[in-house]
N, C-alpha and C positions, 0 to 999 in steps of 0.2 A: 483433535487434532486433525489438520487437513491432509489429506491423502498425498503420500509421498509422491506418487506418480504425477499428481497436479502440480506440486512445488518442481518436480522435475521437468514438467512442462514449462512452467513459468520461466526459469533460467535457461531453457532453450530459446524461446520467444525473445528474451533479452537480449541474450547473444547475437540470435539472428538479426534484431532490428539494429544493433551496432554495427554490424559487419556490412549488413546492405546498405546502411546511410555511408558508410567509409567508400563501398565500392561504387555507390551514385555519386558521391562528391556531395552529399547532401547538406543543408546547412545545419548549423547548432539547432536553429529554430525548430525545423523539419524534423532532427534527432529529438528533440525536446517535446514535440506533439506526439509522435509515435510511441513517445516512453510515458506520457500521460494518459493515451489511450491504453497501455497494457496495465496502468496502476487503476484506472476507473474500472476496468472489467475484473480484476483480480478482487476488488473491492465487495463485488455482486456475488462472491462464490466462496470466499474465505471464511474461517473460522475468526471470531474477535481476536484470538491471540496472534493470528498470521495476518492481521491487518497491515503491519509496515513490513513484510514481506519484500514486496516490489523495491521499495526505497533501499532499504539494506543490500540487495541483491545488486542493483544498479550501480552505487556506489562500490561494491566489492569488484563486480567486474571492471570498473574503470580503474579502481586500484592496481588489481593485479596484471590488467593490460597495459600498466603506464600512461593512462590517458590522464592524469591527474591535473595536467595543464589546462584542461578542458574545464570552463568555469562552471559547467553542470555539476562538476565533482564535488567541490566544496557544497554547492545547494542541494545536491541529492545527499550529501552525506549530513546535512544540518537537518533535512526531512526525515531522514533515517533516525538520527537522534532522536527529534521530537516524537516522533510516533513511537519508538521503544520505550521512551521515557512514558508516556502516556499510557502504555500498556504494562510498564514495571519489567520490562525485559533487559534486566542492567548489566548482562553480561554482554549482550547485543550492541548496549550504547558505549560499552567501555571498547568494544572492538571495532565499532564506528570511529571512535576519538583517535584509536591507535592509529588507524589507518592514516588518517589525516595527519596526525603529530609524525607519522615517518615521511612525510612529504615534506614538512617543515623542516627536519633534521637535514632532509638531503639538499635542501635550498642552501643550506650555511648560513652566512651573515642574512640578517633580514631588516629590510627597510621597517620604519615606525609603524605603517599599518600591517605586515607580517606579525610584527613581534606583537602588537593588540591580537589580532587573530591566533597566534599560538598560544597566548594567555588566557584567551577565552576558550580554545578546544582543550587546553589543559584544566581548567576548572570545571569544565563540564565532566572531563575523564574523572578526576577526583572525585567531585560527589557521586558520580554513578559508581565507582570503586568503594566509596565508604558504605553507600547505601546497600550494595550488592552483601558487603563482609555482614553488617548488622543484620539482614535478611537471613545467611546462612549460619552466623554462629558456630564458626568451625572449631572442631575440636583440636586437639594438640598434632594429631597427624596431617590433618587438613589444612591446619594453619603453616606447618612446614611447608606444604606444597603450594599455598596462597600465598605465601609470605615469599616465597622464593620468586614466583610469576611478578609479583610486585616489585621486588628488587631488580630483576632484570629489565623491567619495563622504566623503571625510576632511573637505573644507570644511565639508559639511553636519551630520555626526556631532559636528564641533566645536561647533555650536550646542544640540545637546542637554544639557539639565540635567546637570550633574555629570560629563560626559564630556570636557571639553577637554582636560586634563591628559593622561589615558588616549590620546585621539586622538594627541596631540602625540608621546607617547613612539612610537605604533605608526609614525608618519610618519618621525621621524628614524632610526628603527631599518631601515626600509624603505629609504630614501636610505642610510644607511651601507653595508648590505648590500648592495643592487643596483645602487647608483651614479645619478647624475643621469640625466636625460631631457628631451627637448624636448618640450611640449605640442604636442598635435596642431593642426594648422590651424583646426579648428572648433572647439575649446578656445578659441583665440586669438580668433576671430571672436565667441564667445558673450561672451566678457570684455569686448570692444569694446561689444556691445550692451547688457550689465550696466552698464558705465561710462555710456553714453548715457541708459540707463532710471534709474540713480541721479542723474544731474544733473536729469532733468526731474522726478524726485520730489523732489527737493531744492527746487526753483522753486515747488512748490506746496504741500509738507509741511513745516513748521518741524522738527514734532516728528523727523522721519527724520534729521535732521542728525547725532545721536550713533549711532544704527544704522548709518547710511552709513559712518560713521568707524569704528567696529567691524567693520564688513564690509571695508573697504579695509585695518585694521592685520590682519585673518586674512590675506588676500591675501597680504601681503606674507609673514607669518610661512611661509605654506606656498610661497612663491615661492624662499625662500632655498634653496641648496643644488640648483636646477633650473635647467634651460636657458630662461630667459624673455627675450625680447627687451628691452633696455634701456629702448625706450620706455615699456614696459608699465608698469615698474618706477618711471619717471619720473613717469608717470601719477598713480599710487599715492600717490607722495610728495607730489606738489603737491595732491592732495584731502586726503590726512592734513595737511597743512601747514595749510589754510584752516578746516579743520572743527573744532569746540570739542571741547575735552578732555573726558575724562571727570572727574566731578566728584568733589572732594577734600574732606575733613573741614572743614577751613578754610572753604572755599567754602560749603558747607552751613550751617555757623554765620552768615555771612555772609547768605546768602539767607535765612535763617530770620528773622534780626534785621531785615531790609528786609519782609517778610511782615509781621510784627508791627508795624512802624510805619505801614506803608501804611493810610490812612484810607477811599481810595475804595474801594468793593468791585469795581465792574469791574476797577480796575487790580490789585487782590489776587487776583482769579481770574485774570487774564493772567499774572500773576508765578508763582502756583502750577501753573498748567496746564503749562507750559514745564518750569519746574523738577521737575514731580512724574515728566515722561516721562526726566529726566538721572538721578535718584533711582533711578527702575526700571530703566534701564540699568545702573547701578551696583550693582545687586543688594539696593537699599533702600527696597523697595516698600513695607515700613511705615510707613518715614518719608513717603513721598507719599500714602497713604493717608491717615493722621493729618492732614497739614497740609492735605488737599482737604476733610476732614472739618469742621476748625476754621475755615476760610473759610466753608464753607457754612450752618455754623451761627450765622454774624454775625447782627446785628439787622438789618442793610439788606440780606440774603441775597433777600429777594424782588425785587430788581430785576433782571429777567429780560434777558439780551442774551445775543449768539452765544458769547461766551466764558465766562459763567457756565453754560451750556448743555453747554458742550464739557468745562466741569471735572466736572460730574455725569456725563456718558456717560463719561467716562475712570475716573471712581470707581468707576463700577458695574462697568465692565472688570475695573478692578484688583481688586476685593472678589471677582469671580466667578472670577479667577483665583487668589487665595487661598483658594477652597472656602467662601465665606461662605454665611451662610443665603439662600434665595433671597427672604425676605421683606423681607431687608436691602436688596437689589441693586432689584428690583423698583420701588420707589418713586423712584430715580434717574431709571430711563427713563420711567417713566409723568409725572414732572413735566414733562420735556420734549414727550413726545408729547400730552400733553393740553393744549398750547397752542394758540389759535385758528391756524385755517388760514390762508396769505396767500401772497403772492408773494416773499416774501423767500426766497431760493434758499437764504440760509446757515441759517435756520431749517428748511427743508424738509430739508436735508440731515442736521441734529441729528435731526429727527424720523423721517427716514427710518432712519436709524443704530440709533434706539432701538427702535423696531419691528421691525427685524430683530434685536436684542440680545433682547428679550423673548421673540420665536418661538422662538430658539435656546435659550434658558434652560429654557423649557418642553418643547422636544423632549429635551435632555438629562435632564430630568426623568421621559421616559417620559409627558409629560402633553400630547400633541400637540393633542387638544381644546381645552385651556385655549389653546393658543398659535396656534390656528387664526384667530381675530381679528386677530392681530397679524402673522400672513403674510401676511393679505390688505391689512391697512393698510400693510406696506411696499411691497406691490404698487401699489396706490393712490400711495403719496407716491413711487416712482420713475416713473411715469406723469405724476405733476406738474412733477417735476424735470426732464423729458424725457430722462432717462440711459437710453439703451437698453442697456448692459451689466447694470446694477442691475435693470433692468425684466425682462430674460430672467433672470437668477437669480431674482428676488422669483417670479416666474411659476411658474417651474420649483418651486421651494420650494413655494411656496402648491399647486401641483399635487400634490406629493409627500404634504401635509398632508390634503388632500381624498382621495386615495387611501387613507391610512392610516386615516382617519375613515370609509373606506366610502360616500362621496359621489360621485355618477356624474359631476358636472361636472369631474372631475380632466382629463378627454382636453380640454376648451374650453382650459384653461389651459397646458396643457403644448403647444399648438400655438399659443397666444398667444406662448411662448418661442421656437418656431420662427420665426415671421412676422418677430421682432424681432432675431433671431439675427445675420445678415449685416450688418445695422448696426451692432449692438454691437460686431463683430470689425473694423470698417472706418470709422464715422464717429465724430464725437462731438470735444468740445474736448480731450479726452485719451484718445486711443485706447488700448485694453487692450495691456498688455506681453505677453511670452510666457508667461509663468507664470499671468497673468492668463485668458489664452485657453485654455491648456491646463487649468486649474481648471474653467473653465465647459464646456470641453468634457467633460471627467471626469464633470461633474455631467450632462450631458446623456446621456451613455452610461451611466451608472448608472441614471438614472430610467427611460430608455427599456428597459433589460433588466426594471426593477422592474415598467413597465407594460404588459408585452409588447407594446414597439413598437418592436423590434430592426431590422424591415425599413424602417420609416418612418425609425429613425435612420440607417442605412444610406443611404437615398436621400437624406437631407438633407445629409448628410456629403460625398457624391460631388458633389453639385450645388453645394455652398459650395467644394469643393477645383476644381472645373471654374472658379469666378468668382475665386477668389484663385490659382489656377495654383500653388498650393503646398499641401504637408501642414502639419497643425498641428504646433507644437511640443510637444516631449515635456516634461512638468511636472518640473521639478526642484524639491524641496521646499527 
């Protein structure tokens, strides 16, 4: 076994290399060259069982620090996978694949190349998982734990574009080969939390109804063949019964006719806004885009309202998901953002969402300087709305943009986020759920490392843990 101190030194060297290359604005080629040097040096001192450690840690560093858009992430992940396979480290190969698959999940709809990549990484994960089980040969108690872990992963793999059938095939073969199991108590508690959070979200977001129904149906599919308490199945079935079904072709035709006949612009927006979500979930986003464009092209479309602004934002989001040109998307968000500020919370919410989206669009294009005014605007709107969660998130996004554009005031806004962090986690009309909390803490951790504020991060986390008297939940995608 390689000395833990040497492994710790390796981790520090990798982190330092990434940070130095970022500070020096070095090219990816130079970053790659420096990392290759680390790998070569490691292989001269490590034990045979540790030969793949650098590749694994490099991929993990990029994953934790949200550097997955860097082309090196997939390459180092593949290197790490192949090295771990070579030395039969099956648990590590699974971890590598899961990190990559989570990035595909975050991407949403994938192009054809992305679908093939996702299928390949899932196949690699499934093969490693099966070998790992065969080697361990778990008893009943261990199988309950391992089966629960695979259940959780399959539930979110299922949502990756193009993977649903492959995931179900893997799951059915798993249960047929190794038998049923009882999900752990922790999983059952998390399911109860999931149910509570879903019901709360349904109370404030009508768009969520179709998504919620799909999630419950997914749960029911995966619960077949395993020992789940009957009361959990009953809760799922009750929710499925009361939520609306996926949209059929006949209903699409009826809704389109109703939309065409509607004379009032606001009412037409109301119809198309809820209808568009159902079309998107049904895999017919192109129809949703076409109908929203048609409504916004009406001669009376200048009549501003909360719902018409929601349609503009939703159309912009769908066009972005389709990979449309930024020049087609920006005017939709800018139309909402340029409305006069007032104390209408619904308008402010729409304007905040628009500013955040524009900032993200420019960041994705690598044009952070152009997006800077919009990340600042998002922060101002979050403050006006009095929403601590969005205020913290916006303050840290703005701090990140300032840092990347070499402006010295970034620490001021980093600290602003910290000031409001406790309130963001504990107060407000709608408290952050477990995933939102974990997402915010991941943002905090990544930004702290980027800004060289790891000590400050550790101090803040320790203080909040004392106040909350609990650890933060782990993010489940």
